[in-house]
N, C-alpha and C positions, 0 to 999 in steps of 0.2 A: 493373720495367724499371724503368729511370732517367730522373727524370723530365724533365730538362733534355734528355736525346734524344730524348725523349714530343713537347715541346714546340717543339724544334726541327723536326720532323717535321711538328707539326702548322701551323703556320707556315706550310713550305715547301707543304706539301702540301693543308691545309685539311680534312682528314678522315685518321684514324686505323683500324685493325681497332677490333671489338669489347673488344679485350682492351686497347688502349693508352686508349680512353676510361673504359674501366672503373678500371685500373689511375691514372691522372687523378680521377678521381671519388671515389676508395677512397682515395690516397694520404694521408698522415698530415698536419697541419700543421705538424707539428715538426720536417718536411723539407723545410722552406721552399720550397713547391709553390710555393703563394701568391703570393710574392715573383716567382718565375721566370715564373711568369703573367701579372702583372699588369705586370710590364715591357715583355715582349712585345707584350701585348695594346695595350698603350699607345704603344709604338713604330709598330705597325703602324697603329692611331687615327692617331697622327699623320703619317705617311707617305702615307695615303690624303685625312683632313681638315682633317691641322691642328691648329690647338687650339680650332677651332672647336664649339661647344655650339650645338644650335636647338633654339629655343624651340616649344610648341605651346601656343597660349593655349587649355585646356580648359573646354568648356561644358558640366556635368552638365544635361541638360535633361529630365527626369523619372527618378522614384525609385519609378517604377509598372512593376511586372513581371510578367507571365503565368507566368514559371518557378518553381521549386522546389529549385534548385540547392542540395545541402547547405552548403555553405561562405558562403553568401552572405547578408550583412545582409540588403539589400531584397529576399528572395524572398519569393514570392506569400505566403505566410502566417505572416511575420512581422506578427503584428498591433500592435507595438509602433510601427509606421514610419510617421511625421506625413509623407505623400508631399504631391505636387506636382509640376507641371507647369508648365513655360515657356511663355510665347505666343510666335508668334512676334515681335513686336516686342520683347519681351524678349530673345529668342536674339540678334535685330539689334543690340540695345543691347548687349547681351557683345563683339557682333563689333567694332562700333563704339569702345568702351568700349579693346579691345585692339587695333585697326588705332592706334589716337593713342599706343599707347603699344610701339610696334614688332614688332608680333607679324604675321606674315606667314601662320601654320596658325592654322587654328580648328578643334578637334576637337568635334564633335557626339556624346555618349556619352547614352548613355541605356540604364534596362532596356527587357526588350521588350514594351514597350506600346501596344498595340492602338489606344488612341486615335492614334498618329501613324500614321495611313494615307498607303499609297504616295504619294496626292495632297497630303497636307498637307507629306510631309518634301520630294516634289518641288518642291512652292512656294519651303518653304524653304531648301534649297539651290540652286535659281534665283534668291531674292532676294538672296543672299548672294554668289552668283557677279556679278550683275548692280550690286552696290554696291561690292563688294571684286574686282575683276578681277586685282589681283594676286596675292592671296593664294591658298595651296592650302585645300582644303576636306574632311577625312579627317571619316569616317560610324564609327561603332562601337553597333552598335544590335542586334545578335545575327544570329540563325540567319535569312535570308528566303530567298525563292522568287530563281532566277533572271534573273524576268522583273522583278521588284522590284529585284535589283542593278542589274540591264540600267538603270531608268530614274532611278535616282538619279547616273548616272555619266553619262549623256544631258544632264541639268539641269546637271551638273557637279564632281560629285563628283570628287575625283583617288584618295582614298585609302582605306581602309578597313581597321580593326584590329578582329579576332574570335582573341582566342587560342584556342587550342585545348586549352589547360590539361593536358592529358596525352595520350599519341596511342595509350596501352595501352586496350583495350577493356574487358578486366578493370575495371581501374582505373577509367575514365570511367562504368562503373557506381555503383561506389561512393561519385562525388563525384553523381548525378547520378540524377532520377527515372526511371522506366523510358518517359515520353515522351518522353525527350533521347537521342541516342545519337552514337558519334562519326563514325558512318557517315556522318551527315549535317550534322555541325561539318565534316569532311574535304571532304564536296560542296559547301558554300559555300566553304571557302578557294580549292579549284580553281575552279569560278567564277569568284569576284571575280579570281584570277588571267587569267584567259582574255577574260573581258568587257575587260580593261586597266588595272583599279586596279594603285593601289601595296597591296602588300596586310602586314599585319602580325599578324604569330600569335605564340605564344609560350605558357610555362605558368607554373603558380604552382611554387613551390620549397619542398619538405616540406609538400607537401598532406598530408592524412589517410591511411594507407595504400601514402604512395608508397614505393619501392623504387627502388635503385641504377638496379638492370633499366629500370623506367621510365622513369629520365632517359635512358637509354639510345635506345631509342624513340624520346623527342622529339626527341632529335640526328638521327636517322636520317628522322626524319617531316620534320624542316626541311630535309635538306640533298633530300629529293625533292620538299618543293613550291617551296624558292626563294622567301622570304622578302621582301622590301625590307626590312621591319621587324621586332624580332625585339623583342618585350617580355616581361620576363619579373623577380620579383617574389617574396616569402616570402611565404609562405600565412601571412597572419593572424587569429585567429579572432574570432567576431563570439558575440555571448552571447547572439544568439538566434538560436542556428541549431542541428542536429543534433551538429553538432559543437564546440559549448562547451566541453567539457573535453579539445578535442585541443591538442598544444602548435604554438604558434609553427613556421614555417618558420625553418631558418638563413641569420644575415647571411653567414657563412664561405660556405657551398656556394654561395647566389645571385650572390656576387661570383665567386668560384672557375666558376660557369658564365658568367657576363657577357665574364669572358677569354676563354674556349674557343669562345663563341660571335663573338667579333670575331676569333680566330683564323680558323675555320672559314667567317665571311664577312666579310672584310674591308671590303667596302661599304654591309654592313649599317646601318641609323639604327638604334640600341640606346637605349633612355629608361633613366635613372635613374632610378628608379622612387619614387612616392610615398608606395609602402609600404617601400622601403628604408629616405627618411628617418623612416618611423615608428616601424623597428625600432631604429636608431639616429639620435641627431640629426645626426652627418655621413656619415650611410648614402648620402646621395645622391652628396656628394663621391665619398666609396669608393669608388663605382658608376661617375664618370668616369675614377677612376686606374685603374680596372679593364678601362674599354673602350668604357665608354659615351660616347655624343653626342649624345644628346636630354635636354631636361629638360619635361614637361608643369604648367605653371603653370596655376591655376584660376582659370578669367572668368566662373563663373558668380556669380548675385548673392549677394553676404553671407548673406544671411536665410533662404540655401537649404544650402548649402556642409553643415552637419552634419549635414541630412537625408540626406543622398546617403553614407549609410555601409556602406559595404562590407566593412569591420572596422574595429574599435576601437580610438579613438585616433588616426585620421587627425589627418593635420596640417596647418595652413595652410586651415583652416575661418575661423579672427578674421580675415583679413589682410582687407582691400581689394585691389584687383588693382593698383594703383599700387603699396604698400606691399608687395607681394610680387616684384613685377619687380625696386623696386631691392635685397631681400633676396637675390633672386635673383641680382644680377649681383654681387655681394658674393663672395657664394659664390664661386659660378663661379671667377671672378678667384683668389677667396686658395687657389682650389686647384690654380691653374696653367693654366686654360682662359680663354674668352673669349667673351660671349656674341655671337652674330652674329645682324641684325636679314633674316631670309632666308626663302625658302619651307624652305630645307633639302632639297630633294630629295636620292635615294639617288645614289651617283655610280657 
């Protein structure tokens, strides 16, 4: 199949038959498919969002997790992690600093830490909503009951990020312990959507045992879910996991999929992730040029950033929030876009 014809069809119809997607995913880089994809994805993002790039202030408030996912550096059984939890006032202080720097979305991300009960999370969300009424509040705290999700929503949370990681059941079982299931992960995502959250899903690219057919399943699942946000990044290994000897994921495949997803979901919010910037010094800029329109800089206190190590060599762990903001503005402008101080809702 001719890549140019496939890309034009994807831009027009926002989907392809299975063989069309597989042809794009397996196309040889030497054939120029990526340049064509990136150009079309950038055209579409400019048509919908212009050159605007939205910032999400990330607050990694706990690195304690009850789960034991085989790929994750803060997995329960990793005894080499220096664990921490932020207090409510520390979280609010991060929000205050972020607000002063122009951030209008706060992302509270953490491991699945039983210490933060529904009551505690509701209190934190309610206080952020009270102090920063113009801002969006995003949660990324894993799998919960529908009642828990409803309680956070009622307290003022707007958005929820929960990457599905892989939409293939067999592959999911190779990445997670038996106590976790793809069925429950999907249940969570559909519950969140039904409650009224702006929902974010996504997957790791190049995770251990991943096949091209797995990626096809991911694209079909995202079509079924219809998320507002899609976060993907290359799989990056960590020395203290069972996958310590597995290779990292591919930068080029991640960028290719960002472009494909932009053509499938023209109005989606798609981040150029920290993992992209970790695997390549200009990775986030490359992500923006491939169709991404969100960056999630770190507002966490400087002294805990290195402790939230999902993978090795994570960037921006030594910068103060203000330094990070200045650096990002320069990088985004150099890539040909502009940072905007806005909630940045999906259009």
